[in-house]
C-alpha angles and dihedrals in degrees: 000000000000089000090049091050092049092050091046091049091048092049089048091052091048089047091051090047090046091048091049090048091046092048089047090051090048089049091049096052094042103039093095097049116126118266123235091260090056092049090052091053093048113136117185121209113272131200118261110226130203119207131190121238090268093052096259112148107238105166146005128206124194146130085217114025103224136155107194113226120191120231094254091059095054110105115237090233091056093049091049091051094053094044090051094048100040113020120003093178093050095120093048106046128073097230099299128072100206094187089050090049091052092050091049092048091052093049091047090052092050090049089053091050092048092045093230134095128030137243116322122230119223089165121154123224088259090054090051090052088051090050092052091048091051088049093222132116100175114136102230136127090242093055091047092052092048089048093052093053092048090047091057091048090050090053090053093047104042138041120241089256092053092049090052089049091055093044098048091047095047106041118106112235102177129250091079088296123139113184132006094275094060092040093052091052095043098045101033108013089235141114116244093257091062097052120119122225091259092050091051090052091050092055090049089050093061109066096072096059114349093176095054096047098036104155091212097050102024108026094162093055090045092052091048092053091044091055090050091055090050089053091051090050090055092045091052091050098247094119135011125257090250092053089050092050092050092050092048089056091058115101120242107250126175136175135211113235127215093025129125143068098302093050091046091048093049097056097103092045093048093049090053090050088054090052094048095048092047090050090049092051093043087058095051100030134263099076119178095356092058090047101045100033105023099084093232121184106215118193106198130192093243119137104204095204092050092045092054090047091049096052094042093047092048093048092048091051094049092046091049092051091045092051090054088058092059140241114318096195139252125330092226147335132253131175115256097236136145091272097047093128093058091046090051092051090055094046110107111226123198118268115271134172111287093226092063092072090204118172133216112242137179121219104235101177142350137201134171106316095344139084136184118212132188125225128213089259090063093252118141115218138170128248118232109261094234089057092052089050090048091055094043093051093058094044093048090052088056095042096259131126102239122238118002137185112279096034114136109215140166118247141175134186092227113082116248117264118264109191090182093069106019140014130243088247091079115097109226113206115218108193123198111282094026112145121257125245131223116244132186132188110251119246090206122083137204149170138221127195124184124185144165102261093209098054106017092237107157106227100180138008129184110182098184147335094291133357088211090061099042131004092197105119106218092183091072107008105045112085109197138161109271094207114191093353085081092059095087087064091053090048091049089054090050092049089052088049096059104279124126131208086254095052112118124233123187114250100201139115113307122199128170131173117235133171087261093053135265117344109212114170117188138196122257089255094045086234135112126227106190126230109357135171122257089247092057090044093058095038091054095032097234111192097195093053090050094050092049090048092050091049092050098050092035130255090245088067092046090051090049091053090049087058094043090055092050096243099118138016090216121355112202108243095239119136091234088064088068087068094053102268091142121090126243140146133260090245091056091047091053091050091049094053089045086065090057096051098041095058099270098302123146117242134184116221111236137177096191131076101170144345124206128188126231090280095053095255114145109241097170133025123178095209105054097171111131115246113195092175097050113114130204091238137033116248103167092275123149114267113264119256111239128195114261102232096173115123117244102239098177136002113285093231090052090052092052092048089055091048091049093051092048089052083064090056087062097039100043111355142066097317105051091136087074091066088080089078088073097214134098105284136160135184149123136255124223134197126171133207115312090002092284097143127030120195142176121180117179147141152201119221091278107021132055126190134184122200125189124180126183144104122294087231100047115249135137120291089209136270114309093012094129132158090264091055102036108026107028094063088057089053090047094052093045094050092047089060099035095048096038092114098027120113117255093248125165124232114279116256113215124219114276098040115132112205108203129178110237140168106271093216103043100027089226132111111292122256138175092291096049119118119190117013130194139187106253127193118238138172113244109279095017097086118119115260134203110285097026150357120281104252094035086148089078101095120176101157096104099046115118132099090350093057117117112277120235118251094235134048118275119233122217111287123231117238108241130196125265108163138298116279097207146354097076109159118205110255094023130098106237119235096252108009133276116313124229112259091232133021095248100037124096121232129193098188095269093317095299097136 
């Protein structure tokens, strides 16, 4: 007995010691668990969403894609589905299902004995919430114990409804979806309130193994699991057997969100929004975590219609230019064997824009002027004869034999765009049996920026041919020489310095000695046209007139205006800079021209209107002007009048004079192709040395757009490929689409403008011998008078080698377009206007003025 007592006492002591050790171990592994207060303050990561100006969702950014849905918005059918699939005793237990734990333990033991399978779950919904809060999914005893303690704390802290809210917003459901809100949008394109019974069951089928029942990749497995959930719902009494049977009969249908032409076209814009918001949050704190996890609601300035027009117009223009340069050959070679269709499917083609819908094809046979190609589907189709001739012409010129069997090419049934003869607005029907056309990805690149000139809100941005091919955003990152598109800034400086649009400048040889040698700029035509008005100088893009004008007013003033217009931080005061030899971006060019059309007011380009946090609080607003008269709701009241805080960069009359002269560029000058839009437009072409860069920057009264086209690694576009030929058709096509529903409104004339009828050739008041007359805009007191032009004191006729030399070296000047000297075919619009018949004669395009 004494021995038994000693043994019992010893065992008791050991038990106590073991219990103490066990409790100490439990305390050790649970001492850092979150307290109830921390659990109550828990905020899961939420998806940041970017919306266009009209509210269209265009992008989402997140490390965990989640749309948080409060408990009261969770449909009863969805709750029943998850309860049936994951934890049928959820409303009875206190966080732990002991019978479930015992079953899981027994199954785990059997798995260990058999040597297959891992630990079994048995976790309640509350335990799964605890696991998500602990951010650990490791299958260990320690994690399960910690999970159990947190689950019990959760049950004491939250109601069952709150626990369900946490669970259904936390659970991973595959397809980059965290929570039922994101999964409903991603899989079905619906909000939770619109889900059917079958769709609710499918969401509840995903938590156990989202990879194995992915409805995109394994639809049969997903449907089988969905039907099992419907059966459990009926067994648990949530739905009837008939309701389950009807839902089981429904097909499994899913959608892919954030796909389509608008989303594809908005890629450059969205990426720039991401950069801007990250920069904003880096400045105030939070950085990437606030952006990717903060659930921000970003309202951008994007106009989805204009964005699609911008990307399509730019792509059409680049493809049209590229097609003029000829066929570059196949993208690969494959043997023409019995399994050619399978080999073609596996062939990896270069990335192209999704909206193009180009197909891979294998040339199967060729004959004189014809070719048969095979598609991935195994279908054999014919190439259009003109495309075969197009390919053969280039290959013959290089000593080749044209298309040959085994060539892998890109084709489409829609004919390629040709912005020289038609616009992308035309709908081209492609009937069944129509031949296919060769397509090739352009080597050339470009950019288009469109903005509201009054606010600086960027409405569209195309940073290249395809975001899939290159993420480099040429609209904001590519600094290139603007060429003659910089001339309006020089002319604005001259107008502010006392010149008028009717002032005459000598168009004659200009030579000046510099430390680098003689500087001898020339006109596009290599001809000279004598004394000409400023208006004619900008319409025909005369280089010699611009250089003389810059020398007369002083390059320091021109450099200052380049800074005022936001084009340069510090433009070197060299005469070549007056011809656009400095480097700037399409975004800056658009903003500079916006100043001209908005009456001389400074604007700051922006892609953001407003940012709200996850609670709907506004954390950023672009327009921070106070509005005491603004109301929360709209009740047919007049819009409030807000203070105009924009800085006046140049005189409003000067700005209108510049606009008026650039209207002439469209009507009679280097951009006559733009007249096809049929609405008041103005702008300026630009072409740099050796045709390296082609520009057109222009505007309507309420929309400004800048287009640049060139190679990423600068090289010539080819002889004659000027801004008027390459870039202005892109502007035309974009404006046709963007202004389709806009009123045909003229440019606004500010107070103080004197409209005076003058002789278009002489710039003086008309008399009996006058030909064409125009209404010209003058500042009060600068109008021409009888006997001479106001400002006759400006005499440039004797400037040449004896002219004052600049104080700094002159860099090489780009050659800018004026107009073609010859080759005008009747019935066609020439590339750069109609040339004068003789160097010293004045032409007004056959009197059409």
